[in-house]
Structure formats: C-alpha cells, structure tokens
N, C-alpha and C positions, 0 to 999 in steps of 0.2 A: 609417145612410145610406139614403136613399130611392132609388128608381129601380131599377137592375139589382140584384136581391137576391143574385145570384151573386158580386158583388164583395165581397171580404174587406177589401182595402186598396188605397189609391192612394198611391204614393210618387213624388215627383219635384220638380224635375228631377234625374235622375241623369246625371252626365257621364261619357261613355266617351271616354277619351283616344285621339287619333289623331295622325298626322303627327308622330311623335317627341315627343308630349306638348305640342306648341305649339298644338294646336286640339282641340276636343271636339265630339262629337255628344251632344246632350241627349236623354234618353229619360224617359218617364213609365212607371213600373212599375205595371201594373194586375193585381192578384192576384185571381183568381177561385177558386172551390172546386176547379176542375180544372186550371187552367193559369195561368202567369205570362206576361202579355202585355207586350211592350216597344214602346211607341209613340213614334216619333221626333218630337221637337218641332222643327218647321220654321218658317221665317219666315212662310210662307203661313198656317200654322195660327194663329200668334200674331196676324197681321193680321186673320184671320177672327174670332177670339175678341174682339179689341178692337172691331172694327166691329159685331159682334153686340151687345156690351155698350152701345155708343153708340146703336145703333138702338133697343134696349130702353128705354134712358133717355129717348130722344126720344119713344117711344110713351107713356111715363109722364108726359110733359109737363115734363120737366126742361129747364132752360135750358143755356146753354153750359157753366157750371161743373159742373152736375150731370152732364152728358154726359161731361165731361172726367174727373170723379171716377169715373164708372162704367167708363170705358175703363181707367183705372189699376187699379181693383179687378179688373176682368175679366182683365186681363193677369196679375195676381198670382195669381188663382185659376183659371187656365186648366185645370188638371188635373181640376177638379170636373165638367167637362162629360162626362167619361167615365162618371160615375155613371148617366147616362141612355142610354148606348150599349150595344149588345149586343157581345159579343166579336168576332163576325165583322165587324161594322161598324168596330170599332177596327182590326182587322187590315187591312181594305181601305183605310183612310184614307191610308196611305202605303206605297210598295213596300218601305221599309226596316223596317216594323213586322214583328215576329216573336213567336213564343211558344215556351215550353218547357212540357211537362207537369209539373205539380207532383210527380207520382209519380217523375220522373226526377231530382229534386233531392236530392243527398246531404247538402249542408251549405250554410249561409249564414254567412259570417264577416264580422265588422265590426272594423275597426282604426281607431283614432284617430291622427291625425298632426297635430302642431303644426308648421306651416310657417313658423317664426319666422326668416326670413332677410330680406335687404335688399329683394328683389323682391316679396315677398308681403305685406309690412306686417303681420306677425303673424297671418295668417289660419290658421284651423284647418280641417281637413277630415277626413271619415271615408271610408274605403275599404270598399266592399261587394263581397265576392267570392262569387258564386253558383257552386257546384260541382255540375254536373249530370253524368249518365253520359256524355253526348255532348259536353259543352263546359264551359269555365270562363269565366265572364263577370265582368269587373272594372269597377266604377264608382266615381266619387267623388261625395260629397254634402256639402253645407255645414253641415248640422245633424245631430245624433245621430239616426239612423233606427231605433235598436234597438227602441223600443216598437212602431212600425208593422211592422217586420220580424217581431217576435215574434208580433204579431197575425196576420200572414200565414202564417208558417212554423213557429210554435211552437218545439218543441225542436230544430229543425234550426239555429237561430240560435246562434252562439257568439261 
C-alpha cells in the first residue's frame, strides 16, 4: 500500500447491527500500527466518493460511459481513499468515527454463519468480534476476513 505507511490493513464494510437487527451501521476498519480506527460509511461519503470519481474521469477526457464506469468503480473501492489519509483526518471525518488502541485488544474472533433460510436466499456471513479491555465490538462481514485480520492483528485472531 502506498500513501499512509502506518496503515497495516483496511477492511470494510463491516456491518454493526442496530435496531433489533433490522438495520446496520457500516464501518470501515482502518488498522494502523498503533490503533484500530472505525470510520462510519455514510450516504454523504459515498456521494462524495462517486462524485470525485466522476470528476476525475471527466478530467481524463472520458465520455459519459467512462464517467459512469468510474463512478461504479469508485463506489466499490471507496475504502481505498483512507490509504492517503492521516488517522486524525479519518477520525474527524464523521462524529461517529472512533478508535481503540491496538494494545488494548485481547482477541479477534471470526465465526462463519450460513444463513440458509427463506428470507436470506442462502447468504453466508462472517461475524467478527473484537474483544478489547474496555469494550466488545461485534460486526458482520460478507466475505472471509481472516487473512486481512491476521495481517492486522496476527496471533490475536482466532
């Protein structure tokens, strides 16, 4: 990764269930050498990422379809923008953003769950539980995050 050399890994979107599980807040986990930053993914951020991608494509002389393609790609790769941001800048981006020191993390557990029922159409998901001294954070993720989490937290991942 080029850009901010303190960043070890970027994982997202992680979904944090709320409202009795009927809604989620989405977060991007940005792990630096010292801390784990949780950056909330908001509609405003996604709009800005998509608009920035469109403007960049326009500057490059791309036509309508080129701009449209860039918007789609930009939306799918939104988390990569954190590579060029400093931790303080990420934390200030939204009031819901927060961090925990990596030194306070006791374990990171990954559990696979096959949600093969009528409502979920056979969708699988992974649950990531980060146990820190001061709190326990639980998120859902659509693909297996084990490799990225191992890169970020090493032997703490179980």
